[in-house]
N, C-alpha and C positions, 0 to 999 in steps of 0.2 A: 562466527560466520566466516566462511572462506571468501577472501577478497576476489572479486571478479577481474582477473587479469589474463588475457589471452596471450598467445605466443608473440604476437606483434608488439604488444605492450612490453612484454618481458625483454624483447630485443631492444626496444627503444630505451628502456631503463639501463640495460647493460651497455648500450652505446654511450649514454651519458656518463656512467661510472667509468667506462674505459677512457673516455675523453679526459676525465679528471685524473685518472691514473697516469695518463701520459704527462699531465702537468706535474705530477709528483716527481718525475725524474728530471725535470728541468733544473738547470743550475740556479742557485739561490743568491739573491743580492738583497741585503738588508737596507732598509731606508726608513725614514721617519714618517709614519702614517698615523692616521687618527686612531687606529686600533692599537697602536704601540704607545699607549698613553702611560706616562709615569706620574702618578698622583703625588702631590706634595705631602710632606710630613706634617701632621697636625700637632699643635702645641698641646701641652699637658692639660690645660684648662679646656681646650676645645675637645680633646679626647674624652675628658671626664663628662662634659656636657652631653656629648652624643652617647656616651655609655649609659648615662641616666635615661636618654631617649629610648634605649633598648628596654629598660625597665618599664617605661611608660607603655611601650608597645606590648610587652608581656601582660601588663594590666589590662590593656585593650583587648587582648585575646581572651583573658579571663572574663571580661565583660561579655564578649561574644559567646563564650561557653555558658555564662550565667543566663543569657537570653535564650540559648538553646534549651537549657534545662527548664527554664520558665515556661516555654511553649510546650515542651514535652510533658510537663506535669498537668497541663490542662486536660480536662476530661472530654471524651467523645464517645458516642455510641459505637458498639462493636461492629455494627454493619458498615459504618463509615471508616473505622480503623482498618477493617479488612480490605476495603477498596484501596485505601491509601497505601497499604502495604503491598498490594499487587502492583500498583503504579511504581513504587520504589524498587521492587524486585526487577521489574522490566527495565527501569532506568539503569540499574546496576549492570544488567546484562549488556545494554547498549554501551555504557561507558567503558566496560571491560573490552569490548570490541574496538572502541576508539583508541584505547590504550595500546592495543596490539598494533594498530595502524600507525600510531605515533612513533613506535620503534622503527618501523620501515622508513618513515619520513626523516627521522633523525639521522639515518645513515647518509642521506644526501647532504645534509647540512654539516654533519661531522667531517666528511671528507673535505669539504671546502675550508672549514676552520683549520683542520690539521694541515692542509696544504699551505694556507696562508701563513699561519704562525710557525709551523714546523720547518717550512722550506724557505719561503720568501723572507721570513723574519729571523731565520736561523735560531729559533728557540729550542732549548733542550727538550727532550721527550717528556721529562717530568712536568715542565711548564705547559706543554701542549695538553697533556692529560689533565692538568689542573684546570685549564680553561674549558676543556670539554666537560669536566665535572660540573662546572658552573652552568654550562649549557644544559646539561641534564637536570640540574637543580631548577633552572628556569622552566623547563618543560614540566617537571614534576610539580612545581609551584602552581602553574596554570591548571594542571590536571587535578591536583589535590583540592584546591579551593572550589573547583567545579563539582567535585564529589561532595564536598561539604555543603555546597549550595543545594544540591538535589536532596540530600538527607534532611536539611533544615526545612526546605519547602514541602517535602512530602510528609513531614511531621505536622507542619502548620496547616496544610490544606484541609485535613479532616477536622482539626480543631476549629477552624474558621467556619466550615460547613455546619458543625454542630452548634457553635455559639450563636449562629443566626437564628436558631429556634427560640432563643431566650427573649427575643424582642429588645435586645440591647445592641443597637447598631454600632455604638462606639467600641464595644468589646470586639465586634467583628473586625473593625478597622485596626484596633490596637494589636490584635493577635497577628495579623499579617504584617504589620509594621515592626513588631518585635522581631519577627523572623528576618525581615529585611535588614534591620540594624545589626542583628547578629552576623549576617553574611558580610555586610558592608564594612563593619569595624574590624572583624577578623581578617578579611581579605587585605585591607590596607596595612594592618599591623604585621601580618606575615611578610608582605612585600617590603615594608620598611626594615624589619629585622634582617632580612637577607641582604639588603643594600647596605645597611649599617655594618654588618659583619664584614663585607668586602671593604668598605671604606676604613674601618678601624683595625682590622686584624690581618688582612691579606698583604703580603709584601708589596711595597710601592711599585716595583717593576712589573708586578703581575696584576695589580688591582685594576688598572684601566682596561686591560684585556679581559679580565674576569667580568667587569661590568658589561662589556660588549658581548661576551659569550652568554652571560645570563640573560641579557635583553633579547638576543637572537633566539634563545631557547624558549623563553616565555612567549615570544611573538609567534614562533612555530606552533606551540601548543594551542594558543588562542585562535590562530588562523584556522587550524584543522578543526577544532571543536566548534568554532563559530560557523564555519561553512557547512560541516556535516549536520550540526544541530539545526541550522536553518532549513536545510533540505528535508531532514527527517520530519520536523514539526509541521511543515506545510503540506507534505504528502498526506500525513495523517489528518490534519485539520480539514483539508479539502475533501478527503474521502468521507469524513464524518459529516461535514456540512452539506454536501450534495445530496446525501440521503434524505435530508429534510424536504428537498424538492421532489426527488424521484419517488419517494414512498409516503411523503406527507407525515413523517414522524418527528418527534422532538429531537433537538440537537444532541442530547445526551441519553437517548433511548438505549438501555442496556442490551437490547437485541441487536444493535448495530455493532458488528465486530470492529469497526473503526474507532469506537469511542475510547477504549483503553489505550490504543495506539496514540490517539489524540492527546490524552492525558499525559502519556509518556513524552510526547512531542512538546507539550507545554513546558516540560522541564528540560528536554534536550535543547530546544531552541531558545526558550526564554529564561532558563536558569543556568544550565551548563555553559552555553555560549556566552551570555553576558557576564557571568562571574569570571570566567577565564579571560574574557576581553577586558574587563575592568582591571583585573590583576596586571595584565600585560600593558595596558594603557598607562597605568600608574608608574610602572617600572621604566618603560621605554622613554617616557617624557623626562623622568629623572635622569636617566643615562644621557639623554641628549644635552641636558643642562650641565651635567658633570663634564661631558666631553668639551662643550664650549668653554667652560671655565678654565679647564686645563690647557686648551689650545690657544685661547684668545685673550685671556685676562693676565694682567701684570702679575708675575710670580709672587710678589709679596702680598697680594690681595686674594690669592686663590683659596687659601685655607679659611679666610674669613667668610667668603661667599659660599663655600661648600658647607661650612657650619651653619650659616644663616638659612640656606634653603632646606637643610634637613631639620633644623629646629622648628621652622615654620610648619613643615609637614607633620612633625610629631605633635605640635600644638593643635593642628587641625583635627587630630583624633579626639583630643580633649574637647574642643569646641563643638564637635559633632555630637558627642555624648551629652554634654551639658545642654545643647539646644534641644536634643531629643527629649530630655526630662522636662525642660521648661515647656516645650510644646505639648507634652503629655498632660502636664498640669493645667495648661490653658484650655486644651481640648476637653478635659474632664469638667472644667468649670462651665464651658460653653455648651457642650453637647451631652454631658453625662446622663441627664434625665430625658433626653429627646428621643422620640420615637422615629423621627425622620430628620435627616440633615444631608447636606451635600458632602459626599465622601471625599471630594477633591479638596475641600476647605482645609482640613487639618494637614494634609500633605503639602498643600501650597504654603501654608504658614510655616511648616517645618523647613522647607527649602529657603524661604526668605529669612527666617530667623537665623539659620545656620550661616547664610551668606553674610549677614550684617555683623554677627558676632565674630565670624572669621576675619572679616576686614578689620575690625577693631583690634583683634589680637595680632594681626599681621603688622599693623602700625606699631603696636606696643613692643613686639619682639624685635622689629627692625630698629627701633630707638635704642634698645638695650644691647643689640649685637653689632649694629653698624654705626649707630648715631652716638650722641654725647653720653648716653647712659652706659656705653661700653667701658668708659674710663680710658680709652685709647684714642689718640688723635691720628686718623689716617685720611687719605684723600676721599674715603667713603663717608666720613663723618657728616659732611654737609649734604650727602646724597641719600641719606636713609629714607627720607619721606618720598623721594622720587622712586626708589626701589620698591617701597611698600605700595605706592600708588599703582605701579605697573602690575604687580601681582594682584592687587585688589580689583583692577579692571577685569582680570580673568575670573576672579571670584564673583564679581557682579554679573559677568556674562553667564555664569553657570546658573544664575537665578533668572536673568532676563530671557535667555533662550527658551527655557521651558514655558515662560509666559507667552512668548510669540508662537511657540509650537501649539499651545492650547487653543490659539485663535483658529487653527485649522483642524484640530483633532478632537477637542473636547466635545462630549455630548451636548454641551450648552452653547457651542459655537455656531456662528452664522453659516460657515461653510458646510458643517455637518447638516444643518437644517436645509441648506440649499440642495445637498445631495438627496435628502429625503423627498423634498418637493419635486425635484427633477425625476426621481424614480416613480413617483405616484402617477405621473402622466406619461412619462417616456420609457418606463420599464428599465431593464438592465442597460440598454444603450446609453440613455442620458445619465443613469447612475454612474457609469464608468467615466463618461466624459466630464461630469461635474467633479468627480473625485480627482481626475487628472488636473483639472483647473486648480483645485486646492493645493495639490502637490507643487505645481509650477509657481503659484503665488508664494507659497511658503518658502521655496528655494530662493526666490527674489528677496523677500524680507529678511530671512535669516542670513542670507549673504550680506545684506547691508549691515546687519548687526555685527557680523565678523569684521567687515570693513571699518565700521566705527570704532570697535574695540581696539583693533590692531593699529588704526591710525592714531588713536589716543595714546597707545603705548609708544608708537614711533615719536610722537611729539614730545612725550615725557623723556624718552631716551636721548633726545638732542641735548639734554643738560649734562649727559655723562661725557667727560673728556676722553679724547683718544688715548691719552696717557694711561687710562685705566684699562681700556679694552678696545680691541678692533671691532668695528661693525656693531656698535651698541644696539642698533635697532633690531638686529637678529637676536641678541640676548633678550631684548624686550619681548619679542614674539615668543621665545621659549618660556619666559616668565608668565606670559598670558596663559599659555597652555598649562603651565604649572599651577597658576591660580584657579583655572577652571576645574582642576582636580583637587584643589585644596579641601573642598567639602565632599571629597570622594565617598566617605562612608554613607553620607545621606543620599548622594546621587545613586549609589548602588542600592541603597535600601528602598528607595521609591521605585527603582527599576525592578527589584526582586519582588516587590509587592504584587506586581501583575500576575506572574505565574501562580502564585498562591491563590489569588482570588479566582482566577480562571479554573484551576483545579477544584476549588471548593464547590463551585457551581456544578461541575461534573460529578463530584463525589456525592453530592446530595441526590442527584437523579439515579446514579448507579447503585447507591445503597438500597434503593426502594424502601426507604425508611417509613414512608407513609403507609405502605402495605403490610408492615409488620403487625401481627395481631397484638391488640392491647398496648400499642406503642405509647399512647398518651399517658396511660397509667404507669407504664414501665418507666418512662422518663421522669414523671412526677415523683415516683417512689425512689428511684436510684440517683437522680440528679437534682431534685429539689425545685423544679419549675415546670410549668405547664407549657408545652410547645405550641408555637403559632406557625403553622406550616405556610400559610399564605404570605405572611409578612417575611418569613424566612426566605422564600423564593424571591421576593421583591428586593430584600437586602443584598442577596447574592448577585442578582442581576445588576443592581445599581453599583455595587462595589466592583464588579467586573468592569463596568464602564470606566470607573475611576482608575482601575488598574491598567486598562487599555491606554488611557490618556497619559499616565505617568511612565508607562513603558515607552510611549512615543516621545515624551519630553526628554528622557535620558539619552535617546539615540543621537540627536544633533550635538549634544554636549560631548559625548565620546568621539563622535566623528570629527567634531571641530578640533578637539585636542590633537587628533591624529594629523590633521592638516597643518594647524599652527605649529605643532611640535616638529613636523616634517621640515619646516623651513630651517630650524636649528640644525637638524641632522644633515640636511643638504649643504648647509654652510660648512660643516665638517669636511664633506667631500670636496668642496671648493678649495679649502685650505690644503687638502692632500694634493690636489692638482697643482696648486701653487708651489708646494714644497718639492714635489717629485719632479715635475716638468720644468720648474723654474720659469714659469710664465705668469704674466699678469692675467688673472681670470677675466678682467674686464675686456681684454682684447679678443677673447673667444666666446664669452657668454653674452652675445649680442644678437638682436633680431636680424642684423645684417649677415649673420652667419647662417647659411642654408641648413646646416645641421641642427640648429636650434628649432627651426620650423618643423623639420622632419621628426625631431624628438617629441615635440608637442603633439603631432599627429599620431605617433605611435602610442603615446600614453592614452590619448582619447580612445584609440582603437581597442586597446587592451581593456579599458574600463567597460566598454560596451560589449566586448566578448564575454567578460566575466559575468556581467549581469544577465546576459543571454544564456550562458552555460549553466549558471546556478538555477535559473528559472526553468531551463530545459530538463534538468534533473528532477525538479519538482513536478513538472508536467507529465513526464513519462512515469515517474513513480506513482503519482496520483491516478493516472490512467490504470495502472496495474492494480492499485489498491481498490479503486472503484469497481473495476472488473471483478475482482475477487469478492468484494462485499455484496455486489448485486447477485452473484451466484450462490452465496452462502447465507445471506440474511434470511431469517425465518420469522415471518410476521403472522403465522397462522394463529388462530384463537387458542389452540391447545399447546402452543410453543412455550418453551421455558422463557420466562421474562427476565431471568438473570443473564448476566454477561457470560458468553461461552469462552472459556479460557483458551482452548485450542485454536479456535478461529481468530481470537484476538492476537494470539502469538504469531499467527501466520501473517496478519497485517503488519505487525511490528517487524517481522522478518523482511517483508517487502520494503518497508520504510528504511530499515538499516541497510539493506542491499543497495538501494539507489543513493542513499546518503553517502555511503563509503565510496561507491563508484564515482559519483559526481564530484565529491571532494577530492579524490585522488587525481582525477583528470585535471581539475582546476589547479590544485596545488602544484603539480608537476609542470603545468603550463606557466604559472606565475614564476616559479623557481627558474625554469629554463629561459623565460623571457629576460629575467634579470641578468643571468649569466651571458646570454646571447648579446643583448644590446650593450652591456658593459664591454664585452670583448670587441664588438663592432665599433665601439667608440675609442678604442686604443689608438694612440698617436703613432701608428706604424709609418715607417719611412720618414720620421721626423716632423710630419704635419700634425699640428696640435688642434686644428679646427674641429676634427671629429669628436673631441672630448665633450663639446657642448651638446652633442646628441643625447648622451645618457643623462646629463644634468637636466636638460629640458624634458626628457621622458619622466623623470622623477617628479618634477614640478607639475607636469600635466596630470600624472596619476593622482596627485594630491588635490589639485584644484578642480579638475573635471569630476574626480571621485566624490568630492564634497557635494557638489550640486546634484549629481546623479543620486547620491545616497539620501540627501535631504528630500528631494522630490519624491523618491520612491517610498521613503519611510512615512512621510506625512500624507501622501495620497492614500497609502494603505491604512494609516491610522484613521483617516477621515471615513473611508469606506467601512472600517470595522465598527466605529461608533455610530455611524448612520444605521447600521443593522441593529445595534444595541438600542437606539432611540425607537426604532420600529417595534422591537420586541418588548421593551420595558415601558417607555413613556406612552406610546400609542397603543400598545397591547393588540397588535395586528399580526400575530403569528398565523401562518397558514394562508395569508392573503397573497394577491398578486404583488402588492407592494413589498411584502416580506421576501418573496421569491427574488424580486429584483435586487433587494439589498443583500441577499445571500450571494447572488452572482457577483455583485461588486466586491463583497468581502473575500470571495475566493480568488478574485483577481488581485486584490490588495494583499493577500496572505504572503505570497512570495516576494511582493514588493517590499513590505515592511519588515518581515522576519527572516528573509533569506538573503536577497541580493544587497539591500541597503546596509543592513547591520554588518554583513561580512566585509564590506568595503573598508570599515575601520581597521581591523587587523591586517587586511591586505595592503592598505596604504603604508602602515607602519612596517610590516614585514618587507615589502618591496624596497622601502627607503633604507631600512637598517641593513638588510642583507645586500642591497645594492651597493652600499658603501664598501662592503667587503669584496664584492664582485669587481667593483671598479678598481680597487687597489690591486687586486690580482692582475687585472687587464693592463694597467699602466706600469707594471713592474718593468724595469729596464731590460731584463733578460727575457721577458715574455711578450712584450708589446708588439714585436714584429710578427709573431705567429698568432697573436690573439684573434685577428679577424677570421682565421681559418676555424678556430674553435667557436667563434661567434656564429659562423654559418652552420656548424654542426648543431649547436644548441638551439639556433633558430629553427632548424628543421625539426628538432624534437618538440619545440614549443608549438609549431604549426601543426604537427601531427596530433598533439593533444588537444589543440583547438578543434581540429577535424573530428577527433574522437569524441569530444564533449557533446557533439550533436549527432554525428552519424552512427556512433555506437550507443547513443542514449535515446534515440528517437523512438516514438511510438511504433511498434511493429505493424506490418500490414496484416489485415484480417486473414485468418486462415480459410 
């Protein structure tokens, strides 16, 4: 699809590129910055240990492939396979379009990287191209795992739908979970292999810069795919949902042209986006810790700590797989012969089992790498338990946060019941208000969980002597984020569970399997069981509710790692300020500095613009989709009951158009704000006070973004499962209560699956790219003219803010 760019946008883009081109001719002065990291040389034993780790990761990828083939071999009726293939082909088309757009976005980032490393760092052209290569690898990593995610999920969706007919609910759950584990383990192993290659084989003088380039690339890919996917899926979802009210039809009625687009959106928003996001989150958090270790840890201890964190990550792949098999056996024992059970129970036990085993392995590995078991006496020998405890606090948080989230989003929660009760008497109005209450309360309690975990890490870090590292508490916060991702394969697995169950329900309806002549005899003859259509629909509905819950539980974990990890990356920026400007950061990073207050305000403003702009793209796109569907839906008695491919493609086209336009506006705005505010923070004229402006901006983006994201995600999850309770538990489809719950769900759709989830990669991209932008701005030869370019980029940013509404708003009626 041709990207919607008018002449004004083209001129704005050319202006930004021209501004960067002017920078390229500036004289270069090399200085020691955080991106110019020189990694220490590993010992032979450390090298061997991590090389074995690559082998473990390869075995993990083979496990992912085994799970892929296991799901692929499962049987399904051809009617369901045909629908699933249509969804996959549509997803392919969408992802190809996103790939083309990523090439355009890479040009912006590539110019900045080339300028910084090639001119300010005086790096030879070969070195610059090498770093750009790793940036491209980072983008391709996010893009490739996203592609694998949709292929896995679109294989699993039809198998889950068909297995529901067997009256074996555990098989329904296991099929979706097998697909999720395939994605989770493969994603983490691919990420680890790439990072280990940099650590082990890239020359020391290029390894640090390669880590930075790789992290920026995967962050760019995840940001674009997350934003666009979130917009796409909610345009389609709202278009499909509203038809239930307008025409009184079922949610997945094949005559509704929006249903195929909705199924595609389930993968674009809930598979492509989260998979790329998880890949990037895992990598960026690791890069933040590597950066800290190289910058702030005593040189003789750096290789030990680097080996330690990578070994623990490798071991977490093993613990996740072991936990998966143990949980599978326990679930088989408990629910193997059950006709009904709570689908959330096996998923909850998997999360907790993985967390506890991971904590035990963390202590064991720390004892043998840092502690007495290593056979070497260092200053870390007596601190191995403290280090393990800090990581374990993060791992524990990854299990506790989902439990707190379920209090507000599970179909069994009091808050969801409150939304249903409010809707019964007060209709859509009280439904929306009650859901907002749930979101607000969830932000409060999850905020306290983060405070508790981080305070615990801070107290533990007080035992680490200054001789080992500067600012041990910052390292502790990075380890907490690291620990939260320790059980990453399982976190991704339960998140990926959601789009499979959502699609399975749609595939059942779209296949029209109940209307196939002699279908019962056909299934009994060819597949060996007698289908139970009524129980099948119940299983799919209930399983979708569990999928909604665990999609919701994964979001605060990923968002939390972005915020907690951002503190470590911001610390790197503070060290750069200290090294380059030769000032004590404490003298400028203070609330008494007015630039600090201004930075906080700007960060909050950008967060609220972003959530508004992403929701605006959904609103206008959904308006267009609903408008088209109303004109083209055919509900006459003699109408074809099968999905109309051409009409469905037109809805997908509308979704893709607004997803790409909205994402482009938002990304260029975020990119330009980072460059603009960094340049405006440059210490021109010798005054260092303005530097606090950009640091405060980054902190504000992280903190305000956390609470905005958690509020929106959990309010949306609450509305979503309130609708599910009305449809499944109360069996009140087509009633006024159902209409009220549908309205609430359509409000919650962009809350939970567009704005909130995209804040995670936006926080990380802004922080990571912001470090590079700030280093450009405070360069000695550039800092005096930086404010001029700051004004230029600020104008570009404000233009795209303007464009994100005034060029995306609903058109006036003709």
